DSSP file (Angstrom, degrees, kcal/mol; ACC not computed):
  #  RESIDUE AA STRUCTURE BP1 BP2  ACC     N-H-->O    O-->H-N    N-H-->O    O-->H-N    TCO  KAPPA ALPHA  PHI   PSI    X-CA   Y-CA   Z-CA
    1    1 A M     >        0   0    0      0, 0.0     4,-1.9     0, 0.0     5,-0.2   0.000 360.0 360.0 360.0 -40.2  -11.5    1.8  -35.3
    2    2 A K  H  >  +     0   0    0      1,-0.2     4,-2.2     2,-0.2     5,-0.2   0.891 360.0  54.5 -62.1 -38.6  -12.3    3.7  -32.1
    3    3 A A  H  > S+     0   0    0      2,-0.2     4,-2.4     1,-0.2    -1,-0.2   0.899 105.5  53.5 -61.8 -40.4  -11.8    0.5  -30.1
    4    4 A Y  H  > S+     0   0    0      1,-0.2     4,-2.5     2,-0.2    -1,-0.2   0.944 111.2  44.3 -59.2 -49.9   -8.3    0.0  -31.7
    5    5 A W  H  X S+     0   0    0     -4,-1.9     4,-2.5     1,-0.2    -1,-0.2   0.839 111.2  54.5 -67.6 -32.5   -7.2    3.5  -30.7
    6    6 A G  H  X S+     0   0    0     -4,-2.2     4,-2.1     2,-0.2    -1,-0.2   0.922 111.4  44.4 -64.9 -43.7   -8.6    3.1  -27.2
    7    7 A V  H  X S+     0   0    0     -4,-2.4     4,-2.4     2,-0.2    -2,-0.2   0.903 113.6  50.9 -66.4 -41.8   -6.6   -0.1  -26.7
    8    8 A R  H  X S+     0   0    0     -4,-2.5     4,-2.4     2,-0.2    -2,-0.2   0.921 110.3  49.0 -62.6 -44.0   -3.5    1.5  -28.1
    9    9 A L  H  X S+     0   0    0     -4,-2.5     4,-2.3     2,-0.2    -1,-0.2   0.908 110.8  50.4 -62.2 -42.1   -3.9    4.5  -25.8
   10   10 A L  H  X S+     0   0    0     -4,-2.1     4,-2.7     1,-0.2     5,-0.3   0.909 109.8  51.1 -62.0 -42.0   -4.3    2.2  -22.8
   11   11 A C  H  X S+     0   0    0     -4,-2.4     4,-2.8     1,-0.2     6,-0.7   0.918 110.1  49.3 -60.6 -44.7   -1.2    0.3  -23.8
   12   12 A L  H  X S+     0   0    0     -4,-2.4     4,-1.4     1,-0.2    -1,-0.2   0.882 113.1  47.1 -63.2 -39.3    0.7    3.5  -24.0
   13   13 A V  H  < S+     0   0    0     -4,-2.3    -2,-0.2     2,-0.2    -1,-0.2   0.928 118.6  39.4 -68.9 -45.8   -0.5    4.6  -20.6
   14   14 A I  H  < S+     0   0    0     -4,-2.7    -2,-0.2    -5,-0.2    -3,-0.2   0.933 130.2  25.6 -72.4 -46.8    0.3    1.3  -18.9
   15   15 A L  H  < S-     0   0    0     -4,-2.8    -3,-0.2    -5,-0.3    -2,-0.2   0.559  97.9-120.9 -98.0  -9.2    3.5    0.4  -20.6
   16   16 A G  S  < S-     0   0    0     -4,-1.4    -4,-0.2    -5,-0.4    -3,-0.2   0.760  93.0  -0.1  73.6  22.5    4.9    3.8  -21.5
   17   17 A G  S >  S-     0   0    0     -6,-0.7     3,-2.1    -9,-0.1     4,-0.2  -0.272  88.6 -96.7 131.4 140.6    4.9    2.6  -25.1
   18   18 A C  T 3  S+     0   0    0      1,-0.3    -6,-0.1    -2,-0.1    -1,-0.1   0.469 109.9  80.9 -70.1   1.0    3.9   -0.7  -26.7
   19   19 A G  T 3  S-     0   0    0     -3,-0.1    -1,-0.3    -4,-0.1    -3,-0.1   0.696  94.6-135.7 -74.1 -17.2    7.5   -1.9  -26.7
   20   20 A G    <   +     0   0    0     -3,-2.1    -2,-0.1     1,-0.2    -4,-0.1   0.732  36.9 177.7  71.1  21.3    7.0   -2.8  -23.1
   21   21 A S        -     0   0    0     -4,-0.2    -1,-0.2     1,-0.1    17,-0.1  -0.263  31.7-144.4 -59.5 141.9   10.4   -1.3  -22.2
   22   22 A T  S    S+     0   0    0     12,-0.2     2,-0.3     2,-0.1    -1,-0.1   0.460  72.5 102.6 -86.8  -0.7   11.3   -1.4  -18.5
   23   23 A L        +     0   0    0     15,-0.1     2,-0.2    11,-0.1   108,-0.1  -0.632  51.3 167.5 -80.6 141.0   13.1    2.0  -18.9
   24   24 A S        -     0   0    0     -2,-0.3    -2,-0.1     2,-0.2    -8,-0.0  -0.741  52.9 -91.7-140.1-174.2   11.0    4.8  -17.6
   25   25 A D  S    S+     0   0    0     -2,-0.2    -2,-0.0   108,-0.0     0, 0.0   0.333  74.3 135.9 -85.6   6.2   11.2    8.5  -16.6
   26   26 A D        -     0   0    0      1,-0.2    -2,-0.2     2,-0.0     0, 0.0  -0.361  55.9-141.1 -56.3 125.6   12.0    7.4  -13.0
   27   27 A P  S    S+     0   0    0      0, 0.0     2,-0.2     0, 0.0    -1,-0.2   0.684  74.3 100.7 -68.0 -15.8   14.9    9.7  -11.9
   28   28 A A  S    S-     0   0    0      1,-0.1   110,-0.1   113,-0.0   109,-0.1  -0.483  83.6-112.1 -69.0 138.8   16.5    6.8  -10.1
   29   29 A A        -     0   0    0    108,-0.2    -1,-0.1    -2,-0.2     2,-0.1  -0.480  27.6-128.0 -72.8 138.1   19.4    5.4  -12.1
   30   30 A P        -     0   0    0      0, 0.0     2,-0.2     0, 0.0   111,-0.1  -0.397  21.9-117.7 -76.0 162.8   18.9    1.9  -13.5
   31   31 A G     >  -     0   0    0    115,-0.4     4,-2.1    -2,-0.1     3,-0.2  -0.517  29.4-103.6 -91.0 169.1   21.5   -0.8  -12.9
   32   32 A F  H  > S+     0   0    0    112,-2.2     4,-3.3     1,-0.2     5,-0.2   0.870 120.0  60.2 -63.0 -36.2   23.4   -2.5  -15.7
   33   33 A R  H  > S+     0   0    0    112,-2.5     4,-2.3     1,-0.2    -1,-0.2   0.919 107.5  45.6 -57.7 -42.7   21.3   -5.6  -15.5
   34   34 A Q  H  > S+     0   0    0    111,-0.3     4,-2.3    -3,-0.2     5,-0.2   0.915 114.5  47.4 -66.9 -43.2   18.2   -3.6  -16.2
   35   35 A L  H  X>S+     0   0    0     -4,-2.1     4,-3.1     2,-0.2     5,-1.3   0.899 111.1  52.4 -64.0 -40.0   19.9   -1.8  -19.1
   36   36 A H  I  <>S+     0   0    0     -4,-3.3     5,-3.3     3,-0.2     6,-0.4   0.944 113.1  43.2 -61.1 -47.8   21.2   -5.1  -20.5
   37   37 A A  I  <5S+     0   0    0     -4,-2.3    -1,-0.2    -5,-0.2    -2,-0.2   0.873 123.5  36.9 -66.1 -37.4   17.7   -6.6  -20.5
   38   38 A S  I  <5S+     0   0    0     -4,-2.3    -2,-0.2    -5,-0.2    -1,-0.2   0.798 136.6   3.2 -86.6 -30.4   16.0   -3.5  -21.9
   39   39 A V  I  X5S+     0   0    0     -4,-3.1     4,-2.6    -5,-0.2     5,-0.4   0.747 124.3  42.7-121.9 -65.8   18.6   -2.3  -24.4
   40   40 A F  I  >XS+     0   0    0     -5,-1.3     5,-2.6     1,-0.2     4,-2.1   0.861 112.7  49.9 -67.8 -39.4   21.8   -4.2  -24.9
   41   41 A D  H  4<S+     0   0    0     -5,-3.3     5,-0.3    -6,-0.3    -1,-0.2   0.857 116.8  43.5 -66.8 -33.1   20.4   -7.7  -25.1
   42   42 A K  H  45S+     0   0    0     -6,-0.4    -2,-0.2    -3,-0.2    -1,-0.2   0.888 129.5  20.6 -80.1 -41.0   17.8   -6.6  -27.6
   43   43 A S  H  <5S+     0   0    0     -4,-2.6    -3,-0.2     3,-0.1    79,-0.2   0.684 134.0  27.6-106.3 -19.2   19.9   -4.5  -29.9
   44   44 A C  T ><5S+     0   0    0     -4,-2.1     6,-1.1    -5,-0.4     3,-1.0   0.826 118.7  45.2-110.6 -48.4   23.5   -5.5  -29.4
   45   45 A A  T 3 <S+     0   0    0     -5,-2.6     7,-0.2     1,-0.2    -4,-0.2   0.760 111.2  56.0 -71.3 -23.9   23.7   -9.1  -28.3
   46   46 A S  T 3  S+     0   0    0     -6,-0.4    -1,-0.2    -5,-0.3     2,-0.2   0.538  99.9  73.7 -85.9  -5.6   21.1  -10.2  -30.9
   47   47 A S  S <  S-     0   0    0     -3,-1.0     3,-0.1     1,-0.1    -3,-0.0  -0.542  91.5-113.5-100.2 170.3   23.2   -8.8  -33.7
   48   48 A A  S    S+     0   0    0     -2,-0.2     3,-0.4     1,-0.2     8,-0.1   0.645 105.7  72.6 -74.4 -14.1   26.4  -10.1  -35.2
   49   49 A C  S    S+     0   0    0      1,-0.2     7,-3.7    -5,-0.1    10,-0.2   0.964 113.3  10.8 -69.6 -54.7   28.3   -7.1  -33.9
   50   50 A H  S    S+     0   0    0     -6,-1.1    11,-3.2     5,-0.3     2,-0.2  -0.310 104.8  99.1-125.9  48.4   28.5   -7.7  -30.1
   51   51 A S        +     0   0    0     -3,-0.4     3,-0.2     9,-0.2    -5,-0.1  -0.725  57.1  34.7-124.1 176.7   27.3  -11.3  -29.6
   52   52 A G  S    S-     0   0    0     -2,-0.2    10,-0.4    -7,-0.2     3,-0.2  -0.214 110.4 -42.8  75.3-167.8   29.0  -14.6  -29.2
   53   53 A E  S    S+     0   0    0      1,-0.3     2,-0.4     9,-0.1    -1,-0.2   0.907 133.8  17.9 -65.6 -42.9   32.2  -15.3  -27.2
   54   54 A K  S    S-     0   0    0     -3,-0.2    -1,-0.3     5,-0.1    -3,-0.2  -0.979  75.1-170.8-133.2 120.9   34.0  -12.2  -28.7
   55   55 A G    >   -     0   0    0     -2,-0.4     3,-1.8     1,-0.2    -5,-0.3  -0.301  48.6 -50.8 -94.9-174.9   32.2   -9.4  -30.3
   56   56 A V  G >  S+     0   0    0     -7,-3.7     3,-1.7     1,-0.3    -1,-0.2  -0.322 132.3  11.3 -55.8 138.0   33.5   -6.4  -32.2
   57   57 A A  G 3  S-     0   0    0      1,-0.3    -1,-0.3    -3,-0.1    20,-0.1   0.774 132.0 -72.1  58.3  29.1   36.2   -4.7  -30.2
   58   58 A N  G <  S+     0   0    0     -3,-1.8     2,-0.6     1,-0.2    -1,-0.3   0.681 103.5 130.1  62.2  20.8   36.2   -7.7  -27.9
   59   59 A L    <   +     0   0    0     -3,-1.7     2,-0.4   -10,-0.2    -3,-0.2  -0.918  29.8 173.5-110.7 114.8   32.8   -6.6  -26.5
   60   60 A S        -     0   0    0     -2,-0.6     3,-0.3    -5,-0.2    -9,-0.2  -0.968  22.1-166.4-118.6 135.2   30.1   -9.1  -26.3
   61   61 A F        +     0   0    0    -11,-3.2   -16,-0.2    -2,-0.4   -10,-0.1   0.194  64.8 104.0 -99.3  14.2   26.7   -8.5  -24.7
   62   62 A S  S    S+     0   0    0    -10,-0.4     2,-0.5   -12,-0.2    -1,-0.2   0.827  84.7  38.5 -66.5 -31.5   25.8  -12.2  -24.7
   63   63 A D  S  > S-     0   0    0     -3,-0.3     4,-2.5   -11,-0.2     5,-0.2  -0.984  75.2-148.1-123.7 124.8   26.5  -12.5  -20.9
   64   64 A V  H  > S+     0   0    0     -2,-0.5     4,-2.3     1,-0.2     5,-0.2   0.900  96.4  45.6 -60.9 -45.9   25.5   -9.7  -18.6
   65   65 A E  H  > S+     0   0    0      2,-0.2     4,-2.7     1,-0.2    -1,-0.2   0.917 114.3  47.9 -66.9 -42.9   28.4  -10.1  -16.1
   66   66 A S  H  > S+     0   0    0      2,-0.2     4,-2.4     1,-0.2    -1,-0.2   0.907 112.5  49.4 -63.7 -41.5   31.1  -10.5  -18.7
   67   67 A A  H  X S+     0   0    0     -4,-2.5     4,-2.8     2,-0.2    -1,-0.2   0.925 111.9  49.0 -62.6 -44.1   29.8   -7.4  -20.6
   68   68 A Y  H  X S+     0   0    0     -4,-2.3     4,-2.1    -5,-0.2     5,-0.2   0.939 111.6  48.1 -60.9 -48.6   29.8   -5.4  -17.4
   69   69 A E  H  X S+     0   0    0     -4,-2.7     4,-1.9     1,-0.2    -1,-0.2   0.895 113.5  48.4 -59.9 -40.8   33.3   -6.4  -16.4
   70   70 A H  H  X S+     0   0    0     -4,-2.4     4,-1.6     2,-0.2    -2,-0.2   0.934 110.2  50.6 -66.4 -45.7   34.6   -5.6  -19.9
   71   71 A L  H  < S+     0   0    0     -4,-2.8    18,-1.1     1,-0.2    -1,-0.2   0.870 121.6  32.9 -61.2 -37.5   32.9   -2.2  -20.0
   72   72 A L  H  < S+     0   0    0     -4,-2.1    -1,-0.2    -5,-0.2    -2,-0.2   0.659 125.8  40.0 -94.4 -16.4   34.3   -1.1  -16.7
   73   73 A G  H  < S+     0   0    0     -4,-1.9     2,-0.3    -5,-0.2    -2,-0.2   0.460 101.7  70.0-114.8   0.2   37.6   -2.9  -16.7
   74   74 A S     <  -     0   0    0     -4,-1.6    14,-0.9    -5,-0.1    15,-0.3  -0.822  69.9-124.3-120.0 157.8   38.9   -2.6  -20.3
   75   75 A Q        -     0   0    0     -2,-0.3    12,-0.1    12,-0.1    -2,-0.1  -0.652  40.7 -92.4 -92.5 153.7   40.3    0.2  -22.4
   76   76 A P        -     0   0    0      0, 0.0    -1,-0.1     0, 0.0     6,-0.1  -0.311  23.9-136.4 -60.5 148.6   38.8    1.2  -25.8
   77   77 A T  S    S+     0   0    0    -20,-0.1     2,-0.6    -3,-0.1     3,-0.1   0.673  83.6  92.7 -80.2 -17.3   40.5   -0.5  -28.8
   78   78 A L    >>  -     0   0    0      1,-0.2     4,-1.8    37,-0.1     3,-0.6  -0.683  68.4-153.5 -77.9 117.4   40.4    2.8  -30.6
   79   79 A G  H 3> S+     0   0    0     -2,-0.6     4,-3.0     1,-0.2     5,-0.2   0.860  94.1  58.3 -58.8 -36.4   43.7    4.5  -30.0
   80   80 A S  H 3> S+     0   0    0     34,-0.3     4,-1.4     1,-0.2    -1,-0.2   0.844 105.3  50.3 -64.7 -32.6   42.1    7.9  -30.5
   81   81 A A  H <4>S+     0   0    0     -3,-0.6     5,-2.8     2,-0.2    -1,-0.2   0.929 112.9  45.2 -69.5 -45.0   39.6    7.2  -27.7
   82   82 A T  H ><5S+     0   0    0     -4,-1.8     3,-1.7     1,-0.2    -2,-0.2   0.926 113.4  49.7 -64.2 -45.0   42.4    6.2  -25.3
   83   83 A L  H 3<5S+     0   0    0     -4,-3.0    -1,-0.2     1,-0.3    -2,-0.2   0.820 106.9  56.9 -63.0 -30.0   44.5    9.2  -26.3
   84   84 A G  T 3<5S-     0   0    0     -4,-1.4    -1,-0.3    -5,-0.2    -2,-0.2   0.381 121.8-107.5 -82.2   4.4   41.5   11.4  -25.8
   85   85 A G  T < 5S+     0   0    0     -3,-1.7     2,-0.2     1,-0.3    -3,-0.2   0.679  71.7 143.4  80.7  17.7   41.1   10.2  -22.2
   86   86 A L      < -     0   0    0     -5,-2.8     2,-0.3    -6,-0.2    -1,-0.3  -0.627  31.1-166.5 -92.4 150.3   38.0    8.1  -22.8
   87   87 A G  B     -a   97   0A   0      9,-2.5    11,-3.4    -2,-0.2     3,-0.3  -0.767  38.7-107.2-117.8 171.0   37.2    4.8  -21.3
   88   88 A L  S    S-     0   0    0    -14,-0.9    11,-2.4     1,-0.3    12,-0.4   0.975 110.7  -3.0 -62.4 -51.9   34.5    2.3  -22.4
   89   89 A V        -     0   0    0    -18,-1.1    -1,-0.3   -15,-0.3     8,-0.1  -0.958  69.3-167.3-138.3 122.7   32.5    3.3  -19.3
   90   90 A V    >   -     0   0    0      3,-0.4     3,-2.8    -2,-0.4     6,-0.2  -0.912  31.0-123.3-108.8 103.3   34.0    5.8  -16.8
   91   91 A P  T 3  S+     0   0    0      0, 0.0    49,-0.2     0, 0.0    48,-0.1  -0.181  94.6  12.7 -51.0 129.7   31.8    5.7  -13.7
   92   92 A G  T 3  S+     0   0    0     47,-3.6    48,-0.2    46,-0.1    47,-0.1   0.278 115.8  80.8  88.9  -9.6   30.4    9.1  -12.9
   93   93 A E    X   +     0   0    0     -3,-2.8     3,-1.5    46,-0.2    -3,-0.4  -0.697  42.8 170.2-135.5  83.6   31.5   10.6  -16.3
   94   94 A P  G >  S+     0   0    0      0, 0.0     3,-1.5     0, 0.0     7,-0.3   0.856  82.1  59.5 -59.9 -35.4   29.2   10.0  -19.3
   95   95 A E  G 3  S+     0   0    0      1,-0.3    -2,-0.0     5,-0.1    41,-0.0   0.566 108.2  45.6 -73.9  -6.5   31.1   12.4  -21.5
   96   96 A K  G <  S+     0   0    0     -3,-1.5    -9,-2.5    -6,-0.2     2,-0.7   0.266  93.9  96.7-110.3   6.8   34.3   10.4  -21.0
   97   97 A S  B <>  -a   87   0A   0     -3,-1.5     4,-2.4   -11,-0.2     3,-0.3  -0.873  60.2-158.5-104.0 112.7   32.5    7.1  -21.6
   98   98 A L  H  > S+     0   0    0    -11,-3.4     4,-2.8    -2,-0.7     5,-0.2   0.852  91.5  60.3 -58.8 -37.1   32.8    5.8  -25.2
   99   99 A L  H  > S+     0   0    0    -11,-2.4     4,-1.0   -12,-0.3    -1,-0.2   0.945 110.4  40.9 -55.2 -49.6   29.7    3.6  -24.8
  100  100 A Y  H >> S+     0   0    0    -12,-0.4     4,-2.5    -3,-0.3     3,-0.5   0.929 114.7  51.0 -65.9 -46.1   27.6    6.7  -24.1
  101  101 A L  H 3X S+     0   0    0     -4,-2.4     4,-2.7    -7,-0.3    -2,-0.2   0.897 108.0  52.2 -60.8 -41.2   29.2    8.9  -26.7
  102  102 A K  H 3< S+     0   0    0     -4,-2.8    17,-3.3     1,-0.2    -1,-0.2   0.763 116.9  40.2 -69.0 -23.5   28.8    6.3  -29.5
  103  103 A M  H << S+     0   0    0     -4,-1.0    24,-0.5    -3,-0.5    -2,-0.2   0.778 122.7  38.6 -90.8 -29.5   25.1    6.1  -28.7
  104  104 A A  H  < S+     0   0    0     -4,-2.5    -2,-0.2    -5,-0.1    -3,-0.2   0.795 101.7  74.4 -94.0 -31.6   24.4    9.8  -28.1
  105  105 A R  S  < S-     0   0    0     -4,-2.7    14,-0.2    -5,-0.3     2,-0.1  -0.467  82.5-106.2 -89.0 156.7   26.5   11.6  -30.7
  106  106 A K     >  -     0   0    0     -2,-0.1     4,-2.1     1,-0.1     3,-0.4  -0.412  31.2-112.2 -75.1 154.5   25.9   11.9  -34.4
  107  107 A A  H  > S+     0   0    0      1,-0.2     4,-2.6     2,-0.2     5,-0.2   0.865 116.9  55.5 -55.3 -39.8   28.0    9.9  -36.8
  108  108 A E  H  > S+     0   0    0      1,-0.2     4,-2.2     2,-0.2    -1,-0.2   0.889 107.2  48.9 -63.6 -40.2   29.6   13.1  -38.2
  109  109 A E  H  > S+     0   0    0     -3,-0.4     4,-1.2     2,-0.2    -1,-0.2   0.924 113.2  46.8 -64.9 -44.9   30.7   14.1  -34.7
  110  110 A L  H  <>S+     0   0    0     -4,-2.1     5,-2.9     1,-0.2     6,-0.3   0.907 112.2  50.4 -64.1 -42.3   32.2   10.7  -34.0
  111  111 A E  H ><5S+     0   0    0     -4,-2.6     3,-1.5     1,-0.2    -1,-0.2   0.905 106.8  54.4 -62.7 -42.2   33.9   10.6  -37.4
  112  112 A A  H 3<5S+     0   0    0     -4,-2.2    -1,-0.2     1,-0.3    -2,-0.2   0.797 113.0  43.3 -63.1 -28.2   35.5   14.0  -36.8
  113  113 A Q  T 3<5S-     0   0    0     -4,-1.2    -1,-0.3    -3,-0.3    -2,-0.2   0.327 113.4-118.8 -98.0   6.2   37.0   12.8  -33.6
  114  114 A D  T < 5S+     0   0    0     -3,-1.5   -34,-0.3    -4,-0.2    -3,-0.2   0.894  71.1 135.9  57.0  44.2   38.1    9.5  -35.1
  115  115 A L      < -     0   0    0     -5,-2.9    -4,-0.2     1,-0.4    -1,-0.1   0.156  59.6-121.1-107.7  17.2   35.8    7.6  -32.6
  116  116 A G        -     0   0    0     -6,-0.3    -1,-0.4    -5,-0.1    -3,-0.1  -0.321  54.7 -15.8  81.1-162.4   34.3    5.1  -35.1
  117  117 A A        -     0   0    0      1,-0.1     2,-0.2    -3,-0.1     4,-0.1  -0.389  65.4-106.8 -82.7 154.0   30.7    4.5  -35.9
  118  118 A A        -     0   0    0     -2,-0.1   -15,-0.2     2,-0.1   -16,-0.1  -0.501  55.7 -87.9 -71.4 148.5   27.6    5.6  -34.1
  119  119 A M  S    S+     0   0    0    -17,-3.3     8,-0.5     1,-0.2     2,-0.1  -0.830  97.1  36.0-116.0 154.3   25.8    2.8  -32.2
  120  120 A P     >  +     0   0    0      0, 0.0     4,-0.6     0, 0.0     5,-0.2   0.512  59.2 168.2 -83.7 139.4   23.8    0.7  -32.6
  121  121 A I  T >4 S+     0   0    0      2,-0.1     3,-0.5     1,-0.1    -2,-0.1   0.887  70.2  63.2 -77.3 -41.8   24.6   -0.1  -36.2
  122  122 A A  T 34 S+     0   0    0      1,-0.3    -1,-0.1   -79,-0.2   -78,-0.1   0.836 106.9  40.9 -58.5 -39.0   22.6   -3.3  -36.4
  123  123 A T  T 34 S-     0   0    0      2,-0.2    -1,-0.3   -80,-0.2    -2,-0.1   0.721  94.9-139.4 -84.3 -19.9   19.2   -1.6  -35.9
  124  124 A G  S << S+     0   0    0     -4,-0.6     2,-0.4    -3,-0.5    -3,-0.1   0.531  70.8  99.6  74.5   4.6   19.9    1.4  -38.1
  125  125 A Q  S    S-     0   0    0     -5,-0.2    -1,-0.2     3,-0.0    -2,-0.2  -0.975  73.6-121.2-126.4 138.8   18.2    3.6  -35.5
  126  126 A K        -     0   0    0     -2,-0.4   -22,-0.1     1,-0.1   -23,-0.1  -0.353  42.9 -91.4 -69.0 155.1   19.7    5.8  -32.8
  127  127 A A        -     0   0    0     -8,-0.5    -1,-0.1   -24,-0.5   -88,-0.0  -0.385  47.0-113.2 -64.9 146.0   18.7    5.2  -29.2
  128  128 A G     >  -     0   0    0     -3,-0.1     4,-2.6     1,-0.1     5,-0.2  -0.221  30.1 -97.2 -77.0 171.0   15.7    7.2  -28.1
  129  129 A P  H  > S+     0   0    0      0, 0.0     4,-2.4     0, 0.0     5,-0.2   0.839 122.1  52.4 -61.3 -35.9   15.8    9.9  -25.5
  130  130 A K  H  > S+     0   0    0      2,-0.2     4,-2.3     1,-0.2     5,-0.2   0.911 111.6  47.1 -66.2 -41.1   14.6    7.6  -22.6
  131  131 A T  H  > S+     0   0    0      2,-0.2     4,-2.4     1,-0.2     5,-0.2   0.945 114.1  46.1 -65.5 -48.3   17.3    5.1  -23.4
  132  132 A L  H  X S+     0   0    0     -4,-2.6     4,-2.6     1,-0.2    -2,-0.2   0.897 113.2  50.4 -61.6 -40.4   20.1    7.7  -23.6
  133  133 A D  H  X S+     0   0    0     -4,-2.4     4,-2.8    -5,-0.2    -1,-0.2   0.909 110.2  50.0 -64.4 -41.9   18.9    9.3  -20.4
  134  134 A A  H  X S+     0   0    0     -4,-2.3     4,-2.3     2,-0.2    -2,-0.2   0.906 112.4  46.7 -64.1 -42.1   18.9    6.0  -18.6
  135  135 A I  H  X S+     0   0    0     -4,-2.4     4,-2.2     2,-0.2    -2,-0.2   0.910 113.3  49.0 -66.6 -42.1   22.4    5.2  -19.8
  136  136 A R  H  X S+     0   0    0     -4,-2.6     4,-2.8    -5,-0.2    -2,-0.2   0.933 112.6  47.4 -61.1 -46.4   23.6    8.6  -18.8
  137  137 A R  H  X S+     0   0    0     -4,-2.8     4,-1.9     2,-0.2     6,-0.2   0.883 109.9  54.0 -63.2 -38.6   22.0    8.3  -15.4
  138  138 A W  H  <>S+     0   0    0     -4,-2.3     5,-2.6     2,-0.2    -1,-0.2   0.932 112.4  43.2 -60.6 -46.9   23.5    4.9  -14.9
  139  139 A I  H ><5S+     0   0    0     -4,-2.2   -47,-3.6     1,-0.2     3,-1.9   0.928 112.5  52.3 -66.4 -45.3   27.0    6.2  -15.6
  140  140 A E  H 3<5S+     0   0    0     -4,-2.8    -1,-0.2     1,-0.3    -2,-0.2   0.832 104.8  57.7 -59.5 -31.9   26.5    9.3  -13.5
  141  141 A A  T 3<5S-     0   0    0     -4,-1.9    -1,-0.3    -5,-0.2    -2,-0.2   0.401 133.1 -89.8 -80.5   3.8   25.4    7.1  -10.6
  142  142 A G  T < 5 -     0   0    0     -3,-1.9    -3,-0.2   -52,-0.1    -2,-0.2   0.539  59.0 -87.5 100.7   8.3   28.7    5.2  -10.7
  143  143 A A      < -     0   0    0     -5,-2.6    -4,-0.2    -6,-0.2    -1,-0.1   0.940  59.4-164.1  57.3  55.8   27.7    2.5  -13.2
  144  144 A P        -     0   0    0      0, 0.0  -112,-2.2     0, 0.0    -1,-0.1  -0.352  22.6-137.7 -71.1 151.2   26.3    0.0  -10.7
  145  145 A L              0   0    0   -114,-0.2  -112,-2.5  -113,-0.2  -111,-0.3   0.932 360.0 360.0 -69.9 -46.7   25.7   -3.6  -11.7
  146  146 A D              0   0    0   -115,-0.2  -115,-0.4  -114,-0.2    -1,-0.2   0.400 360.0 360.0-108.3 360.0   22.3   -3.8   -9.9
């Protein structure tokens, strides 16, 4: 039993958690490619929600470049989001980015603002603090692709 916990502790120290996530506490903002590989491809593109040629709200994470172009170049399909001055991703402004809000806010808050469901729905679990911090830092840094 001691050997098991020793190996688990080593795993936690080396990988920052046995999930092997490439997201870290590094203050440098990740690029979208890194977020896609660590977050969106695992929880969004693998679900029925945002996979295939066209996902829910015309957002598919199946292809990294197409997803990036859509997030930065399209308006939300929710009229209340558009009327509220939100974009899917507004470089430099996480609090105006629907992607961030849907991952960071509680379902009740989103419902009260008529912004749809909290994400990700498919996994049934909210994103953890490292993931949310990485997405926030990415948007604050101007939402770079790389």
